[in-house]
mmCIF file of the N, C-alpha and C atoms, coordinates in Angstrom:
data_MODEL
# 
_entry.id   MODEL 
# 
loop_
_atom_site.group_PDB 
_atom_site.id 
_atom_site.type_symbol 
_atom_site.label_atom_id 
_atom_site.label_alt_id 
_atom_site.label_comp_id 
_atom_site.label_asym_id 
_atom_site.label_entity_id 
_atom_site.label_seq_id 
_atom_site.pdbx_PDB_ins_code 
_atom_site.Cartn_x 
_atom_site.Cartn_y 
_atom_site.Cartn_z 
_atom_site.occupancy 
_atom_site.B_iso_or_equiv 
_atom_site.pdbx_formal_charge 
_atom_site.auth_seq_id 
_atom_site.auth_comp_id 
_atom_site.auth_asym_id 
_atom_site.auth_atom_id 
_atom_site.pdbx_PDB_model_num 
ATOM 1  N N  . LYS A 1 1  ? -12.947 -8.704 0.698  1.00 0.00 ? 1  LYS A N  1 
ATOM 2  C CA . LYS A 1 1  ? -11.211 -8.748 1.693  1.00 0.00 ? 1  LYS A CA 1 
ATOM 3  C C  . LYS A 1 1  ? -10.432 -7.471 1.442  1.00 0.00 ? 1  LYS A C  1 
ATOM 4  N N  . ARG A 1 2  ? -8.879  -7.759 1.528  1.00 0.00 ? 2  ARG A N  1 
ATOM 5  C CA . ARG A 1 2  ? -8.470  -6.439 1.938  1.00 0.00 ? 2  ARG A CA 1 
ATOM 6  C C  . ARG A 1 2  ? -7.864  -6.647 1.469  1.00 0.00 ? 2  ARG A C  1 
ATOM 7  N N  . ALA A 1 3  ? -7.128  -5.804 0.139  1.00 0.00 ? 3  ALA A N  1 
ATOM 8  C CA . ALA A 1 3  ? -6.363  -5.846 -1.481 1.00 0.00 ? 3  ALA A CA 1 
ATOM 9  C C  . ALA A 1 3  ? -5.340  -5.092 -0.888 1.00 0.00 ? 3  ALA A C  1 
ATOM 10 N N  . ILE A 1 4  ? -4.839  -4.400 -0.508 1.00 0.00 ? 4  ILE A N  1 
ATOM 11 C CA . ILE A 1 4  ? -3.616  -3.671 0.827  1.00 0.00 ? 4  ILE A CA 1 
ATOM 12 C C  . ILE A 1 4  ? -2.422  -4.923 -0.195 1.00 0.00 ? 4  ILE A C  1 
ATOM 13 N N  . GLY A 1 5  ? -2.311  -6.263 -0.187 1.00 0.00 ? 5  GLY A N  1 
ATOM 14 C CA . GLY A 1 5  ? -0.944  -6.251 -1.123 1.00 0.00 ? 5  GLY A CA 1 
ATOM 15 C C  . GLY A 1 5  ? -0.961  -7.107 -1.786 1.00 0.00 ? 5  GLY A C  1 
ATOM 16 N N  . ARG A 1 6  ? -2.394  -6.582 -2.937 1.00 0.00 ? 6  ARG A N  1 
ATOM 17 C CA . ARG A 1 6  ? -2.069  -6.440 -4.666 1.00 0.00 ? 6  ARG A CA 1 
ATOM 18 C C  . ARG A 1 6  ? -1.611  -4.686 -4.377 1.00 0.00 ? 6  ARG A C  1 
ATOM 19 N N  . LEU A 1 7  ? -2.604  -4.384 -4.201 1.00 0.00 ? 7  LEU A N  1 
ATOM 20 C CA . LEU A 1 7  ? -1.810  -2.396 -4.058 1.00 0.00 ? 7  LEU A CA 1 
ATOM 21 C C  . LEU A 1 7  ? -0.903  -2.561 -3.968 1.00 0.00 ? 7  LEU A C  1 
ATOM 22 N N  . TYR A 1 8  ? -0.587  -2.774 -2.489 1.00 0.00 ? 8  TYR A N  1 
ATOM 23 C CA . TYR A 1 8  ? 1.565   -2.418 -2.414 1.00 0.00 ? 8  TYR A CA 1 
ATOM 24 C C  . TYR A 1 8  ? 2.606   -2.948 -4.321 1.00 0.00 ? 8  TYR A C  1 
ATOM 25 N N  . LYS A 1 9  ? 1.547   -4.093 -4.057 1.00 0.00 ? 9  LYS A N  1 
ATOM 26 C CA . LYS A 1 9  ? 2.337   -5.290 -5.608 1.00 0.00 ? 9  LYS A CA 1 
ATOM 27 C C  . LYS A 1 9  ? 2.333   -4.269 -6.739 1.00 0.00 ? 9  LYS A C  1 
ATOM 28 N N  . GLU A 1 10 ? 1.416   -3.393 -6.190 1.00 0.00 ? 10 GLU A N  1 
ATOM 29 C CA . GLU A 1 10 ? 1.369   -2.334 -7.869 1.00 0.00 ? 10 GLU A CA 1 
ATOM 30 C C  . GLU A 1 10 ? 2.060   -0.991 -7.933 1.00 0.00 ? 10 GLU A C  1 
ATOM 31 N N  . GLY A 1 11 ? 2.365   -0.461 -6.557 1.00 0.00 ? 11 GLY A N  1 
ATOM 32 C CA . GLY A 1 11 ? 2.428   0.577  -7.076 1.00 0.00 ? 11 GLY A CA 1 
ATOM 33 C C  . GLY A 1 11 ? 2.215   2.067  -6.386 1.00 0.00 ? 11 GLY A C  1 
ATOM 34 N N  . ILE A 1 12 ? 1.268   0.926  -5.707 1.00 0.00 ? 12 ILE A N  1 
ATOM 35 C CA . ILE A 1 12 ? -0.201  2.182  -5.988 1.00 0.00 ? 12 ILE A CA 1 
ATOM 36 C C  . ILE A 1 12 ? -0.338  3.180  -4.557 1.00 0.00 ? 12 ILE A C  1 
ATOM 37 N N  . ILE A 1 13 ? -0.375  2.131  -3.385 1.00 0.00 ? 13 ILE A N  1 
ATOM 38 C CA . ILE A 1 13 ? 0.206   2.086  -2.626 1.00 0.00 ? 13 ILE A CA 1 
ATOM 39 C C  . ILE A 1 13 ? 1.995   2.387  -1.874 1.00 0.00 ? 13 ILE A C  1 
ATOM 40 N N  . ILE A 1 14 ? 1.723   2.848  -0.654 1.00 0.00 ? 14 ILE A N  1 
ATOM 41 C CA . ILE A 1 14 ? 3.411   3.620  -0.136 1.00 0.00 ? 14 ILE A CA 1 
ATOM 42 C C  . ILE A 1 14 ? 3.425   2.297  1.890  1.00 0.00 ? 14 ILE A C  1 
ATOM 43 N N  . ILE A 1 15 ? 4.122   1.570  1.906  1.00 0.00 ? 15 ILE A N  1 
ATOM 44 C CA . ILE A 1 15 ? 4.536   1.271  3.846  1.00 0.00 ? 15 ILE A CA 1 
ATOM 45 C C  . ILE A 1 15 ? 5.584   1.609  4.183  1.00 0.00 ? 15 ILE A C  1 
ATOM 46 N N  . ASP A 1 16 ? 5.734   2.645  5.168  1.00 0.00 ? 16 ASP A N  1 
ATOM 47 C CA . ASP A 1 16 ? 6.718   3.175  5.554  1.00 0.00 ? 16 ASP A CA 1 
ATOM 48 C C  . ASP A 1 16 ? 6.799   3.198  7.337  1.00 0.00 ? 16 ASP A C  1 
ATOM 49 N N  . ASN A 1 17 ? 7.431   3.465  8.008  1.00 0.00 ? 17 ASN A N  1 
ATOM 50 C CA . ASN A 1 17 ? 7.103   3.396  9.478  1.00 0.00 ? 17 ASN A CA 1 
ATOM 51 C C  . ASN A 1 17 ? 6.045   4.594  10.405 1.00 0.00 ? 17 ASN A C  1 
ATOM 52 N N  . LYS A 1 18 ? 5.094   5.101  8.851  1.00 0.00 ? 18 LYS A N  1 
ATOM 53 C CA . LYS A 1 18 ? 3.700   6.101  9.960  1.00 0.00 ? 18 LYS A CA 1 
ATOM 54 C C  . LYS A 1 18 ? 3.064   4.817  10.120 1.00 0.00 ? 18 LYS A C  1 
ATOM 55 N N  . GLY A 1 19 ? 2.922   4.254  8.322  1.00 0.00 ? 19 GLY A N  1 
ATOM 56 C CA . GLY A 1 19 ? 2.198   3.561  8.213  1.00 0.00 ? 19 GLY A CA 1 
ATOM 57 C C  . GLY A 1 19 ? 1.559   3.244  6.854  1.00 0.00 ? 19 GLY A C  1 
ATOM 58 N N  . ILE A 1 20 ? 0.525   3.564  6.084  1.00 0.00 ? 20 ILE A N  1 
ATOM 59 C CA . ILE A 1 20 ? -0.062  3.365  4.386  1.00 0.00 ? 20 ILE A CA 1 
ATOM 60 C C  . ILE A 1 20 ? -0.374  4.080  4.222  1.00 0.00 ? 20 ILE A C  1 
ATOM 61 N N  . LYS A 1 21 ? 0.081   5.071  3.357  1.00 0.00 ? 21 LYS A N  1 
ATOM 62 C CA . LYS A 1 21 ? -0.419  5.924  1.706  1.00 0.00 ? 21 LYS A CA 1 
ATOM 63 C C  . LYS A 1 21 ? -0.103  6.071  0.735  1.00 0.00 ? 21 LYS A C  1 
ATOM 64 N N  . LEU A 1 22 ? -1.654  6.905  0.966  1.00 0.00 ? 22 LEU A N  1 
ATOM 65 C CA . LEU A 1 22 ? -1.788  6.710  -1.282 1.00 0.00 ? 22 LEU A CA 1 
ATOM 66 C C  . LEU A 1 22 ? -0.428  7.007  -1.827 1.00 0.00 ? 22 LEU A C  1 
ATOM 67 N N  . LYS A 1 23 ? 0.029   7.161  -3.115 1.00 0.00 ? 23 LYS A N  1 
ATOM 68 C CA . LYS A 1 23 ? 1.384   7.866  -3.273 1.00 0.00 ? 23 LYS A CA 1 
ATOM 69 C C  . LYS A 1 23 ? 0.568   8.652  -4.533 1.00 0.00 ? 23 LYS A C  1 
# 
């Protein structure tokens, strides 16, 4: 399973116009 949504909610990653990055 992908954890992207959970990581995003927890503030571990940020999603911007360049894509997904770790904070």
